[in-house]
C-alpha distance (Angstrom), angle and dihedral (degrees) to the residues before:
residue distance angle dihedral
M1 . . .
S2 3.77 . .
I3 3.76 147.5 .
T4 3.81 89.9 -66.8
E5 3.81 90.6 66.6
T6 3.79 94.4 69.0
K7 3.82 97.0 175.9
V8 3.82 95.7 53.2
V9 3.82 130.2 83.3
D10 3.81 105.0 -134.3
I11 3.82 104.6 -159.7
I12 3.82 136.7 -3.0
A13 3.79 121.0 -168.9
V14 3.79 145.9 150.7
P15 3.81 100.0 -138.4
E16 3.79 114.7 -147.0
W17 3.84 89.1 -130.3
E18 3.85 89.4 55.0
P19 3.82 103.8 38.1
D20 3.82 93.7 161.5
N21 3.81 93.2 57.2
V22 3.75 136.7 69.6
V23 3.79 105.4 -150.8
L24 3.77 122.5 -152.0
V25 3.79 108.5 -163.2
I26 3.79 127.7 -150.7
T27 3.79 111.5 -162.4
D28 3.79 109.7 -147.0
H29 3.80 113.9 -172.6
L30 3.81 97.6 158.8
E31 3.80 125.0 113.9
W32 3.79 116.2 -125.1
G33 3.81 98.6 -135.9
D34 3.81 122.6 168.0
K35 3.84 127.2 -12.9
A36 3.82 93.5 -84.2
Q37 3.80 92.1 50.4
Q38 3.81 90.0 46.1
G39 3.79 89.9 55.1
E40 3.81 91.8 51.3
H41 3.80 90.6 45.7
L42 3.81 91.6 51.4
L43 3.82 91.0 49.9
L44 3.81 90.4 53.6
L45 3.78 90.0 47.5
Q46 3.80 92.1 48.7
E47 3.82 91.5 50.6
K48 3.80 91.3 48.3
I49 3.82 92.6 48.2
N50 3.82 90.1 49.1
T51 3.82 89.2 53.3
Y52 3.81 89.7 52.3
I53 3.81 92.9 47.8
A54 3.81 91.2 50.6
F55 3.82 89.9 47.2
I56 3.81 90.4 53.9
E57 3.81 99.1 39.9
S58 3.82 95.3 45.2
G59 3.80 91.7 57.9
E60 3.80 91.5 -116.7
L61 3.82 89.5 121.4
L62 3.80 91.7 61.9
E63 3.81 92.4 43.1
S64 3.79 95.0 51.0
Y65 3.82 98.5 34.4
P66 3.84 112.0 32.8
P67 3.86 93.9 -178.0
A68 3.83 85.5 71.7
E69 3.80 89.9 73.3
G70 3.80 110.0 120.6
K71 3.81 93.4 4.1
N72 3.80 128.3 120.7
P73 3.81 110.6 -112.9
K74 3.79 116.6 -126.3
I75 3.79 128.5 -179.9
R76 3.79 111.5 -147.3
I77 3.78 122.1 -170.6
N78 3.79 110.6 -154.4
G79 3.80 101.6 -158.1
L80 3.76 125.8 -165.8
Y81 3.82 91.9 -160.5
E82 3.79 131.9 45.9
L83 3.80 115.6 -99.3
P84 3.80 117.1 -105.2
E85 3.81 117.6 -133.1
Q86 3.81 91.3 -93.7
G87 3.81 89.8 52.5
E88 3.80 93.0 49.2
T89 3.80 90.5 51.6
F90 3.80 90.6 49.8
I91 3.83 93.7 49.0
D92 3.82 91.5 47.2
R93 3.82 91.5 52.7
V94 3.79 94.1 46.0
T95 3.81 90.6 47.4
E96 3.81 91.1 55.1
V97 3.81 93.6 47.4
L98 3.80 93.1 47.5
K99 3.80 92.8 47.1
D100 3.82 87.5 63.2
V101 3.82 90.7 58.0
G102 3.82 95.8 43.1
I103 3.79 99.7 -101.9
G104 3.79 120.3 125.3
M105 3.79 121.7 -142.0
E106 3.79 134.7 -168.4
F107 3.78 142.1 160.6
V108 3.79 116.5 -139.6
L109 3.78 120.7 -169.8
K110 3.81 111.9 -136.3
D111 3.82 93.8 -116.3
D112 3.81 91.7 48.2
F113 3.81 91.7 49.7
A114 3.80 92.1 52.5
V115 3.80 90.8 51.8
R116 3.83 94.6 46.5
H117 3.78 95.5 54.6
């Protein structure tokens, strides 16, 4: 599964290094390319994030993954390529909006993720 399958939740986990969170992972393997490609990429990302938000807010997360009970939901985008400026702006805005509804959000570059864990 990946960012191109916008109606599917890729991965759900309660990482042992984040026991208070249930992390819903978006796997993003796409290159960002030129401005037109960036726009298409951001639309895919927005659709995928909306699917995750609906999954969390509808209660489907708790129904399909009982270990999520009592955990703080966090959407993590595991990106293969560094965000362009337009992507950073988008992620920052989404992070602020989601914070207000109790959902965490972060983008982790593949190399950074490997180092962290």
